[in-house]
One Martini backbone bead per residue (centre of mass of N, CA, C, O) as a GRO file, in nm:
protein
  240
    1MET     BB    1   0.094   0.031   0.020
    2THR     BB    2   0.027   0.374  -0.056
    3VAL     BB    3   0.122   0.688   0.102
    4MET     BB    4   0.046   1.034   0.033
    5TRP     BB    5   0.220   1.327   0.095
    6THR     BB    6   0.155   1.669   0.074
    7ASP     BB    7   0.334   1.928   0.136
    8PHE     BB    8   0.614   1.790   0.318
    9PRO     BB    9   0.701   1.934   0.087
   10ALA     BB   10   0.683   1.644  -0.036
   11ALA     BB   11   0.598   1.375  -0.155
   12GLN     BB   12   0.534   1.071   0.045
   13ALA     BB   13   0.610   0.729   0.115
   14ALA     BB   14   0.440   0.474   0.287
   15VAL     BB   15   0.521   0.213   0.502
   16SER     BB   16   0.540  -0.049   0.688
   17GLY     BB   17   0.642   0.112   1.002
   18ASP     BB   18   0.581   0.386   0.963
   19VAL     BB   19   0.575   0.726   1.072
   20ILE     BB   20   0.310   0.940   1.112
   21VAL     BB   21   0.278   1.298   1.098
   22GLY     BB   22   0.034   1.503   1.255
   23LEU     BB   23  -0.271   1.655   1.298
   24LEU     BB   24  -0.508   1.686   1.572
   25GLY     BB   25  -0.729   1.905   1.494
   26GLY     BB   26  -0.490   2.117   1.435
   27THR     BB   27  -0.328   2.121   1.737
   28ALA     BB   28  -0.187   1.824   1.736
   29ASN     BB   29   0.008   1.575   1.753
   30GLN     BB   30   0.024   1.272   1.552
   31ARG     BB   31   0.092   0.913   1.581
   32PHE     BB   32   0.120   0.659   1.314
   33THR     BB   33   0.095   0.371   1.157
   34ALA     BB   34   0.026   0.241   0.849
   35ALA     BB   35  -0.072  -0.046   0.954
   36SER     BB   36  -0.332   0.094   1.119
   37TRP     BB   37  -0.510   0.148   0.907
   38LEU     BB   38  -0.822   0.084   0.827
   39PHE     BB   39  -0.777   0.015   0.514
   40LYS     BB   40  -0.568  -0.217   0.605
   41ALA     BB   41  -0.743  -0.369   0.766
   42ASN     BB   42  -0.914  -0.666   0.752
   43ASN     BB   43  -0.878  -0.711   0.438
   44LEU     BB   44  -0.956  -0.425   0.271
   45SER     BB   45  -0.818  -0.442  -0.026
   46ASP     BB   46  -1.113  -0.478  -0.156
   47VAL     BB   47  -1.330  -0.185  -0.253
   48ALA     BB   48  -1.494  -0.201  -0.528
   49THR     BB   49  -1.732  -0.343  -0.331
   50PRO     BB   50  -1.932  -0.384  -0.063
   51LEU     BB   51  -1.933  -0.702  -0.086
   52THR     BB   52  -1.637  -0.749  -0.097
   53ALA     BB   53  -1.569  -0.617   0.170
   54PHE     BB   54  -1.750  -0.787   0.349
   55ASN     BB   55  -1.629  -1.069   0.270
   56ASN     BB   56  -1.349  -1.016   0.395
   57ILE     BB   57  -1.490  -0.987   0.712
   58SER     BB   58  -1.667  -1.226   0.725
   59PRO     BB   59  -1.766  -1.502   0.948
   60LEU     BB   60  -1.880  -1.656   0.724
   61THR     BB   61  -1.862  -2.017   0.587
   62THR     BB   62  -2.173  -2.128   0.532
   63THR     BB   63  -2.428  -2.232   0.396
   64GLY     BB   64  -2.673  -2.066   0.609
   65ASP     BB   65  -2.550  -1.864   0.754
   66MET     BB   66  -2.565  -1.623   1.038
   67LEU     BB   67  -2.596  -1.294   1.158
   68ILE     BB   68  -2.524  -1.192   1.487
   69PHE     BB   69  -2.598  -1.026   1.806
   70THR     BB   70  -2.359  -1.093   2.072
   71GLY     BB   71  -2.195  -0.978   2.350
   72GLY     BB   72  -2.132  -0.702   2.176
   73ALA     BB   73  -2.126  -0.882   1.903
   74ASN     BB   74  -2.050  -1.025   1.622
   75ALA     BB   75  -2.193  -1.346   1.494
   76ARG     BB   76  -2.194  -1.683   1.416
   77LEU     BB   77  -2.472  -1.870   1.285
   78ALA     BB   78  -2.516  -2.172   1.226
   79ILE     BB   79  -2.658  -2.387   1.054
   80GLY     BB   80  -2.914  -2.586   1.076
   81THR     BB   81  -3.118  -2.844   1.116
   82THR     BB   82  -3.315  -3.037   0.966
   83GLY     BB   83  -3.640  -2.909   1.088
   84TYR     BB   84  -3.557  -2.678   1.228
   85ILE     BB   85  -3.605  -2.389   1.429
   86MET     BB   86  -3.642  -2.061   1.509
   87THR     BB   87  -3.530  -1.921   1.821
   88VAL     BB   88  -3.532  -1.807   2.167
   89ALA     BB   89  -3.249  -1.795   2.408
   90GLY     BB   90  -3.160  -1.570   2.624
   91GLY     BB   91  -3.182  -1.346   2.384
   92VAL     BB   92  -3.094  -1.570   2.161
   93PRO     BB   93  -3.057  -1.691   1.869
   94THR     BB   94  -3.182  -2.030   1.780
   95TRP     BB   95  -3.188  -2.369   1.749
   96ALA     BB   96  -3.472  -2.602   1.724
   97ALA     BB   97  -3.683  -2.836   1.762
   98ASN     BB   98  -3.963  -2.937   1.628
   99PRO     BB   99  -4.271  -2.972   1.792
  100GLY     BB  100  -4.471  -3.056   1.513
  101LEU     BB  101  -4.688  -2.832   1.433
  102LEU     BB  102  -4.490  -2.730   1.181
  103ILE     BB  103  -4.531  -3.002   1.051
  104ALA     BB  104  -4.679  -3.099   0.727
  105ASN     BB  105  -4.625  -3.371   0.599
  106ASN     BB  106  -4.579  -3.273   0.296
  107LEU     BB  107  -4.770  -3.013   0.255
  108SER     BB  108  -4.663  -2.843  -0.013
  109ASP     BB  109  -4.961  -2.882  -0.159
  110LEU     BB  110  -5.265  -2.685  -0.095
  111GLY     BB  111  -5.432  -2.642  -0.370
  112SER     BB  112  -5.510  -2.959  -0.324
  113LEU     BB  113  -5.640  -3.234  -0.180
  114SER     BB  114  -5.513  -3.464  -0.354
  115THR     BB  115  -5.219  -3.367  -0.313
  116ALA     BB  116  -5.205  -3.373  -0.007
  117LEU     BB  117  -5.273  -3.678   0.018
  118SER     BB  118  -5.037  -3.777  -0.155
  119ASN     BB  119  -4.811  -3.670   0.045
  120LEU     BB  120  -4.937  -3.884   0.267
  121GLY     BB  121  -5.027  -4.150   0.122
  122LEU     BB  122  -5.332  -4.083   0.026
  123ALA     BB  123  -5.645  -4.143  -0.050
  124ALA     BB  124  -5.956  -4.007  -0.086
  125ALA     BB  125  -6.075  -4.297   0.067
  126SER     BB  126  -5.926  -4.289   0.318
  127ASN     BB  127  -5.863  -4.420   0.639
  128VAL     BB  128  -5.849  -4.272   0.963
  129THR     BB  129  -5.680  -4.351   1.261
  130PHE     BB  130  -5.750  -4.282   1.590
  131ALA     BB  131  -5.710  -4.226   1.905
  132THR     BB  132  -5.831  -4.280   2.206
  133LEU     BB  133  -6.068  -4.088   2.382
  134THR     BB  134  -6.056  -4.010   2.726
  135THR     BB  135  -6.339  -3.948   2.935
  136THR     BB  136  -6.596  -3.845   3.185
  137GLY     BB  137  -6.794  -3.826   2.956
  138ILE     BB  138  -7.063  -3.787   2.722
  139ASN     BB  139  -7.171  -3.812   2.420
  140THR     BB  140  -7.445  -3.624   2.321
  141GLU     BB  141  -7.483  -3.816   2.035
  142SER     BB  142  -7.520  -4.064   2.177
  143HIS     BB  143  -7.662  -4.402   2.104
  144ALA     BB  144  -7.908  -4.649   2.204
  145SER     BB  145  -8.082  -4.950   2.070
  146GLY     BB  146  -8.253  -5.230   2.148
  147LEU     BB  147  -8.262  -5.294   2.444
  148THR     BB  148  -8.205  -5.539   2.720
  149ALA     BB  149  -8.314  -5.623   3.002
  150HIS     BB  150  -8.226  -5.777   3.276
  151SER     BB  151  -8.278  -6.093   3.371
  152GLY     BB  152  -8.385  -6.081   3.714
  153GLY     BB  153  -8.224  -5.841   3.792
  154GLY     BB  154  -8.047  -5.617   3.949
  155GLN     BB  155  -7.739  -5.449   3.977
  156GLY     BB  156  -7.485  -5.621   3.892
  157SER     BB  157  -7.634  -5.739   3.604
  158ALA     BB  158  -7.708  -5.489   3.473
  159ILE     BB  159  -7.752  -5.303   3.206
  160ALA     BB  160  -7.542  -5.084   3.068
  161LEU     BB  161  -7.547  -4.740   3.030
  162THR     BB  162  -7.350  -4.538   2.775
  163ALA     BB  163  -7.540  -4.339   2.669
  164ALA     BB  164  -7.730  -4.054   2.628
  165ILE     BB  165  -7.922  -4.244   2.459
  166ASN     BB  166  -8.175  -4.486   2.568
  167GLN     BB  167  -8.325  -4.786   2.433
  168ILE     BB  168  -8.575  -4.992   2.578
  169THR     BB  169  -8.754  -5.282   2.437
  170THR     BB  170  -8.692  -5.512   2.662
  171VAL     BB  171  -8.922  -5.653   2.921
  172ALA     BB  172  -8.991  -5.961   3.010
  173ALA     BB  173  -9.001  -5.873   3.318
  174ALA     BB  174  -9.053  -5.768   3.607
  175ASN     BB  175  -8.760  -5.603   3.720
  176ASP     BB  176  -8.590  -5.567   3.518
  177SER     BB  177  -8.251  -5.444   3.430
  178ALA     BB  178  -8.073  -5.136   3.470
  179LYS     BB  179  -7.778  -4.900   3.433
  180LEU     BB  180  -7.618  -4.634   3.524
  181PRO     BB  181  -7.380  -4.434   3.508
  182PRO     BB  182  -7.159  -4.269   3.662
  183ALA     BB  183  -7.190  -3.991   3.882
  184VAL     BB  184  -7.111  -3.713   3.700
  185ALA     BB  185  -7.073  -3.402   3.684
  186GLY     BB  186  -7.283  -3.300   3.399
  187LYS     BB  187  -7.456  -3.531   3.347
  188VAL     BB  188  -7.679  -3.667   3.076
  189VAL     BB  189  -7.957  -3.895   3.078
  190LEU     BB  190  -8.160  -4.085   2.849
  191VAL     BB  191  -8.460  -4.295   2.919
  192ILE     BB  192  -8.630  -4.542   2.719
  193GLN     BB  193  -8.925  -4.713   2.787
  194ALA     BB  194  -9.040  -4.937   2.517
  195ALA     BB  195  -9.204  -5.138   2.631
  196ALA     BB  196  -9.521  -5.283   2.630
  197SER     BB  197  -9.437  -5.404   2.921
  198ASN     BB  198  -9.335  -5.371   3.216
  199SER     BB  199  -9.135  -5.295   3.472
  200MET     BB  200  -8.833  -5.119   3.548
  201ASN     BB  201  -8.521  -5.143   3.687
  202LEU     BB  202  -8.318  -4.848   3.775
  203PHE     BB  203  -7.983  -4.825   3.841
  204PRO     BB  204  -7.719  -4.730   3.997
  205SER     BB  205  -7.423  -4.708   4.063
  206SER     BB  206  -7.211  -4.799   4.281
  207GLY     BB  207  -7.308  -4.562   4.541
  208ASP     BB  208  -7.533  -4.438   4.412
  209GLN     BB  209  -7.814  -4.205   4.355
  210ILE     BB  210  -8.174  -4.154   4.328
  211ASN     BB  211  -8.254  -3.904   4.454
  212ALA     BB  212  -8.412  -4.039   4.773
  213LEU     BB  213  -8.357  -4.361   4.767
  214GLY     BB  214  -8.067  -4.434   4.788
  215ALA     BB  215  -7.815  -4.628   4.784
  216ASN     BB  216  -7.873  -4.855   4.511
  217ALA     BB  217  -8.148  -4.783   4.443
  218ALA     BB  218  -8.433  -4.820   4.264
  219PHE     BB  219  -8.594  -4.713   3.963
  220ALA     BB  220  -8.907  -4.695   3.844
  221MET     BB  221  -9.010  -4.805   3.501
  222ALA     BB  222  -9.240  -4.770   3.301
  223ALA     BB  223  -9.407  -4.848   3.037
  224GLY     BB  224  -9.377  -4.586   2.804
  225THR     BB  225  -9.122  -4.409   2.920
  226ILE     BB  226  -8.958  -4.093   2.984
  227THR     BB  227  -8.621  -4.024   3.131
  228SER     BB  228  -8.427  -3.786   3.291
  229PHE     BB  229  -8.073  -3.767   3.396
  230VAL     BB  230  -7.910  -3.567   3.644
  231CYS     BB  231  -7.566  -3.435   3.750
  232PRO     BB  232  -7.457  -3.199   3.989
  233VAL     BB  233  -7.324  -3.427   4.165
  234ALA     BB  234  -7.136  -3.659   4.283
  235GLY     BB  235  -7.361  -3.948   4.313
  236GLN     BB  236  -7.611  -3.769   4.189
  237TRP     BB  237  -7.942  -3.825   4.086
  238TYR     BB  238  -8.198  -3.668   3.872
  239SER     BB  239  -8.531  -3.674   3.783
  240LYS     BB  240  -8.770  -3.590   3.482
   0.00000   0.00000   0.00000
């Protein structure tokens, strides 16, 4: 590199190691070596374009690297692993495993349903099996019909009613039995006693009670009646 001073009294060339003397602010002498000049440092030897100049000093080394600012300085953030997402930890950008919700299972083309299904390896008529969802409630749209009350009656062997709407069509003899599900607060169960004749005994689950009949006592349902049972508190059914 050549640095030229003019009118000093004549132009002079400076080389690395030389000491240049000048005025700082025009009021005091200032000395510095030619090698310490900013445009000499950090390999800014080619400043033909801003991009070339930046590339000469950039810490990035690999396709996909990013430049971040952390710890008061610029730093290189290496390219992440395939499938990872950008997040922030401790106030600093970082890569993290995708939690799964953002992975679209190769649904890269959402322009048409058939293409999306094809990306998942499914045909338009494919059935999808989901895991069983277990809850303490009853599906309000569930129903069961054509049920037969337990012959001989009793709570232990009574037919269990598991749907929101239950139709019992066969009560072969008086006092044949059926049983409500466990009384969990918020449940509502409708029982249709559609037999042509004979009264049916409807029991609560073990330990529960219906109205003020007492624990495990049966509620008599005449043929051709419909009764709803609601549970406002655990263990207690009320009929309507």
